C-alpha positions in Angstrom: 57.6 -9.7 44.0 61.2 -9.6 45.4 60.4 -12.4 47.9 59.0 -14.6 45.1 62.0 -13.9 42.9 64.5 -14.8 45.8 62.5 -18.0 46.5 62.8 -19.1 42.9 66.5 -18.4 42.8 67.0 -20.5 46.0 65.0 -23.4 44.4 67.2 -23.4 41.4 70.2 -24.2 43.6 68.8 -27.5 44.7 69.5 -30.7 42.6 65.9 -31.9 43.4 64.5 -29.0 41.4 66.5 -29.9 38.3 65.6 -33.6 38.6 61.9 -32.7 38.7 62.4 -30.4 35.7 64.3 -32.9 33.7 61.8 -35.7 34.5 58.9 -33.5 33.5 60.5 -32.6 30.2 61.4 -36.2 29.4 57.9 -37.4 30.3 56.4 -34.7 28.1 58.6 -35.8 25.2 57.5 -39.4 25.5 53.8 -38.6 25.8 54.1 -36.4 22.7 55.7 -39.2 20.8 53.0 -41.7 21.9 50.4 -39.2 20.7 52.1 -38.7 17.4 52.3 -42.5 17.0 48.5 -42.6 17.4 49.0 -45.3 20.0 46.0 -44.7 22.3 46.6 -47.7 24.4 50.2 -46.8 25.2 49.3 -43.1 25.7 46.6 -43.9 28.2 48.7 -46.4 30.1 51.7 -44.1 30.4 49.6 -41.2 31.6 48.2 -43.5 34.3 51.6 -44.9 35.2 53.4 -41.6 35.3 50.6 -40.0 37.4 50.7 -42.9 39.9 54.5 -43.1 40.1 55.0 -39.3 40.4 52.5 -39.4 43.3 54.3 -42.3 45.0 57.8 -40.7 44.7 56.5 -37.3 45.9 54.8 -39.0 48.9 58.1 -40.6 50.0 60.4 -37.7 49.0 61.4 -36.9 52.6 62.6 -40.5 53.2 64.6 -41.0 50.0 68.3 -41.2 50.1 69.3 -38.6 47.5 73.0 -39.1 47.1 74.7 -40.0 43.8 78.2 -40.7 42.7 79.9 -39.5 39.5 79.8 -42.9 37.7 76.0 -43.2 38.3 75.6 -39.6 37.1 77.5 -40.4 33.9 75.3 -43.5 33.2 72.1 -41.6 34.0 73.0 -38.6 31.8 74.0 -41.1 29.0 70.6 -42.7 29.2 68.9 -39.4 29.0 71.1 -38.5 25.9 70.1 -41.8 24.3 66.4 -40.9 24.8 66.8 -37.4 23.4 68.8 -38.5 20.4 66.6 -41.4 19.6 63.4 -39.2 20.1 64.8 -36.6 17.7 65.6 -39.1 15.0 62.7 -41.6 15.5 61.4 -42.8 12.2 59.3 -45.7 13.4 57.4 -46.2 16.6 58.5 -49.6 17.8 59.9 -51.2 20.9 61.8 -48.0 21.9 58.6 -46.2 22.5 57.6 -48.8 25.1 61.1 -49.0 26.6 61.4 -45.2 27.0 59.4 -44.8 30.3 61.6 -47.4 32.0 64.8 -45.8 30.7 63.6 -42.3 31.9 62.8 -43.6 35.3 66.1 -45.5 35.6 68.2 -42.5 34.5 66.4 -40.3 37.0 66.8 -42.8 39.8 70.6 -43.1 39.1 71.0 -39.3 39.1 69.1 -39.1 42.4 70.3 -42.0 44.4 73.2 -43.9 42.7 73.1 -47.7 42.1 72.9 -48.4 45.8 69.7 -46.4 46.0 67.8 -48.1 43.2 66.2 -50.4 45.7 64.1 -47.4 46.8 62.4 -47.3 43.4 62.2 -51.1 42.7 58.4 -51.2 42.7 58.1 -48.2 40.4 60.7 -49.5 38.0 59.1 -52.9 37.9 55.7 -51.4 37.1 57.2 -49.4 34.2 59.0 -52.5 33.0 55.6 -54.2 32.5 55.0 -51.7 29.6 57.9 -53.1 27.6 57.9 -56.7 28.8 55.4 -57.9 26.1 57.7 -56.6 23.4 60.8 -58.4 24.6 59.7 -61.7 26.1 60.5 -64.8 24.1 58.3 -65.6 21.2 57.9 -69.1 22.4 56.1 -67.8 25.6 53.9 -65.6 23.5 53.0 -68.5 21.2 52.2 -70.6 24.3 49.8 -67.9 25.6 48.2 -67.6 22.1 47.5 -71.3 22.2 45.9 -71.1 25.7 43.8 -68.1 24.5 42.6 -70.1 21.4 41.7 -73.1 23.6 39.9 -70.9 26.1 37.9 -69.0 23.4 37.0 -72.3 21.6 35.8 -73.8 24.9 33.6 -70.7 25.6 32.1 -71.0 22.0 31.5 -74.7 22.5 30.0 -74.2 25.9 27.6 -71.6 24.6 26.3 -74.0 21.9 28.4 -73.0 18.8 29.6 -75.6 16.3 33.4 -75.0 16.8 36.6 -76.8 15.9 40.1 -76.0 17.0 43.3 -76.7 15.0 46.4 -75.2 16.5 45.6 -71.5 17.1 42.8 -71.4 14.4 39.2 -71.5 15.6 36.8 -72.8 13.0 33.1 -72.0 12.9 30.7 -73.1 10.1 30.8 -69.7 8.3 34.3 -68.5 9.1 37.5 -68.9 11.1 39.9 -66.8 13.1 43.6 -67.3 14.0 44.9 -66.2 17.4 48.2 -64.4 16.4 50.6 -63.0 19.0 48.9 -59.7 18.9 45.7 -61.3 20.1 47.3 -63.5 22.7 46.5 -61.1 25.5 50.2 -60.7 26.5 50.0 -56.9 26.5 46.7 -56.9 28.5 48.1 -59.4 31.0 51.3 -57.3 31.6 49.2 -54.1 31.7 47.1 -55.6 34.5 50.2 -56.8 36.3 51.7 -53.3 36.2 48.5 -51.8 37.6 48.5 -54.4 40.4 52.0 -53.4 41.3 51.1 -49.8 41.4 48.0 -50.6 43.6 50.1 -52.5 46.1 52.6 -49.7 46.2 49.9 -47.1 46.9 47.8 -49.3 49.2 50.0 -51.9 51.0 48.1 -55.1 51.7 48.7 -58.2 53.8 51.0 -61.0 52.5 48.1 -63.1 51.4 46.5 -60.2 49.5 49.9 -59.2 48.0 50.0 -62.6 46.3 46.3 -62.6 45.4 46.2 -59.2 43.7 48.7 -59.8 40.9 47.3 -63.3 40.3 43.7 -61.9 40.0 44.9 -59.0 37.8 46.7 -61.1 35.3 43.9 -63.7 35.3 41.4 -60.9 34.6 43.6 -59.7 31.7 43.7 -63.2 30.2 40.0 -63.8 30.7 38.7 -60.6 29.2 41.1 -60.9 26.2 39.7 -64.5 25.7 36.2 -63.1 25.6 37.4 -60.5 23.0 38.6 -63.4 20.8 35.2 -65.0 21.2 33.6 -61.8 20.1 35.9 -61.5 17.1 35.1 -65.1 16.1 31.3 -64.4 16.3 31.7 -61.3 14.1 33.6 -63.3 11.5 31.1 -66.1 11.6 28.3 -63.5 10.9 30.4 -61.9 8.1 30.6 -58.6 9.9 33.9 -57.5 8.4 33.6 -53.8 9.1 32.6 -54.4 12.7 35.5 -56.8 13.0 38.0 -54.2 11.8 36.6 -51.7 14.3 36.7 -54.0 17.3 40.0 -55.6 16.3 42.1 -52.6 15.0 40.0 -49.5 15.8 39.0 -47.7 18.9 36.8 -50.6 19.8 39.9 -52.7 20.7 40.5 -50.4 23.7 37.0 -51.2 25.2 38.1 -54.6 26.4 41.2 -53.2 28.1 39.0 -50.6 29.8 36.7 -53.4 31.0 39.7 -55.2 32.6 40.8 -52.0 34.3 37.2 -51.3 35.5 36.7 -54.7 37.1 40.2 -54.6 38.7 39.4 -51.1 40.0 36.2 -52.4 41.6 38.1 -55.3 43.2 40.7 -52.8 44.6 38.0 -50.6 45.9 36.5 -53.7 47.7 39.8 -54.5 49.3 40.3 -50.9 50.5 36.8 -50.7 51.9 37.2 -54.1 53.6 40.5 -53.2 55.2 39.1 -49.9 56.5 36.1 -51.8 58.0 38.4 -54.3 59.7 40.6 -51.5 61.1 37.5 -49.8 62.5 36.2 -53.1 64.1 39.6 -53.8 65.6 40.0 -50.3 67.0 36.5 -50.6 68.7 
């Protein structure tokens, strides 16, 4: 008992211990807020992102340059203060809930390694930025992606034999129509897949060619699956299935398409890892 007590006291003297404790507390606060906001998509994404990023940082902990200056500490502590104050007085769950993971990671990185050491965490920070990117990118870009999604969905409907017409972002069928708003553009799903591709490349470094291929395939998969989701929504409207439309559009059914994207991307990543392992074995022989 005495040895354990002394070990704990020694750990409390190290700044790394407090960084881990502060980080764990802030992450718990954000996950709690996401749960209270009833935002299943954000909650599942942040759990996945935090688990991967925590593992990445832990794996390279011995090679990190943990040296910070007073100015970086002030900025880092100020960002943490903003997160705590905003979390305590949060009345609406908007952009801040998506921005919080990036702020938490940035503040911890500043406390740990100063501005000069941020380069050590650039991949992790970029992955977390993908969570908030769909909320802050220009509306013109979102509208452009909405238009592409509408054209893609209309083409799939036409190719499969439906009598379809397209006017702007509105897809007309003989018995109904759907409009592809910004929320159905697929922007969130595209950036979700981009963030996952970054995490995969951080955890399993690939060749230069594959490093370019993986994000392109991930974002394309996000766009393609979301386009099929719009096709499905249009078919439900055409068949006057309003209750089913609400479930698959706003309810838990909307998460299924996101899971499909992640599943297919996971299979592709598994294929890359297996292929690289096979190549290494053949080369060693």
